[in-house]
N, C-alpha and C positions, 0 to 999 in steps of 0.2 A: 504406540510403534509404526514407524514408516517402513514400506517396503519399495525397495529400492532397484531399478536393472543395471547391474553392470555387466557388460560384456554378455549381455543375454541371461545372467543368471540372476536370480533374487537375490536380496541382500537385506537381512532384517537390520534395521537402524533402530535404535533406542533413547530418543535425545530429550526422554518426560525429564533429565534434570534442566533441561536448559529454559522449562517453563512451557507454554503453549503455543501451539505453532500457527503464526501468523500467514504467512505468505510465501512465494517463491519469487527472488529477483533475474531477470535476466540481462543480458550483455546491455552496457549503458546505463541500467537503471544506479540510483545511488543509495546510501543508507547513513545514519548519523547528523542528517541537516538539525534535525531537533535539538539534540545537544548544543549546535553552534548556534540556533537561534539566540537559545536562552544563555545567560555567561552562566549562571547557577545550575544550569540541568544536568541531571545526571545521566547514564545511557540507560534505557530500560527495556532493551532485546538482546538476546543474544543473537548473532549470525556465523550459523552454520554451512560449510561447502560441500556439496554433494562430491567434488569433486576439485584437481586442482585449476586454479583461478588466478588471473592477472589481476590487480587492482592498482588504480593511481589514487593517490590520496593527496589531499591539498589544505597547508596550513588554515587557522581560522580568519588570519590577515586576509588570505586570498579570497577566500571564501565571503568575509565582509565587502571586499570591494567588488567581487564581482555577480555572486549567486546570489547573495543574502535577500536582496530584494525581491527577485524570481520567488524562492521558497516562501516568505513571508508572505508575499500577493495570494500564492496557491494556498497557505493555510488559512489565512483570512479568507478566501472564498469557500472554503469547505466548512468554518465557523460560520459562515452567514447563511448557508446552505441548511446547517443541522438548526439554526437559529428559528430559520425560516419555514423548515419542513414539519407537519402538523403530527406526525411519527413521532418524533424525537422530542414533542414538545412536553410531555410530564415526566421523562429522564431526568434522573438526577444527575448532576454537572458531570460528576467522574466518569457517567457512562457516557454522556455527551462527547467527553474529549477524547472516550476510546473508539467512538464514532468518527470525530474527526481525521484520530489517526491512520485510520484503518481505509476512510475514503481514497478512492483511485480515480480519476479521471481516465475513459476510454473516449477515444474518436472513435466512429465507425464512416467508412466510406458509404457513398450513395450505393444503393441496390447489395446491400451487405448484408446476409442474413445473422443474427445478433445471438439468437435462441431459436432451436429447432425442436419441435414437439419430440416428446420422447427423450431430449437429452436430460441427463442427472442434474439435481439441483445444486447447487455449490455457492449461491449467495442471491442477492440481493441488486436488482437494477434499477436506478432512478432515472427517467428523461427529462434531462436538464434543456436542452435545444434541441428543435426538430422543424422542418420543415413538413413533413408529413408523416405520420407514422402507421404503419400500415398491418393488422394483425390477421 
């Protein structure tokens, strides 16, 4: 069950028939690229909106001409990370694949507080590149 606020009122939403909740997408984010990268891939997730939204759609042909290279490069970088990270070394391949699909890159600017003491824990962060990380 997920609780959502609509006009100041709580609304209970049962989305269990769609499978596990993976995450939220915001403006400018995309979905469905994995099905376009692999010709024989089937959709492996349901997307449910919380409100009315406008979407832009592109054809496979346009995707192949413009965005495919970018998404493939990102996917390869995530696979490379999972293969090299000790934490995933003993995981079965199906779990490694799930990790690859779940990893998202975040870029934080200089002097940005990433996590504050007392914040709720909702995931794990891996430090990829840094000049100096202060604790």
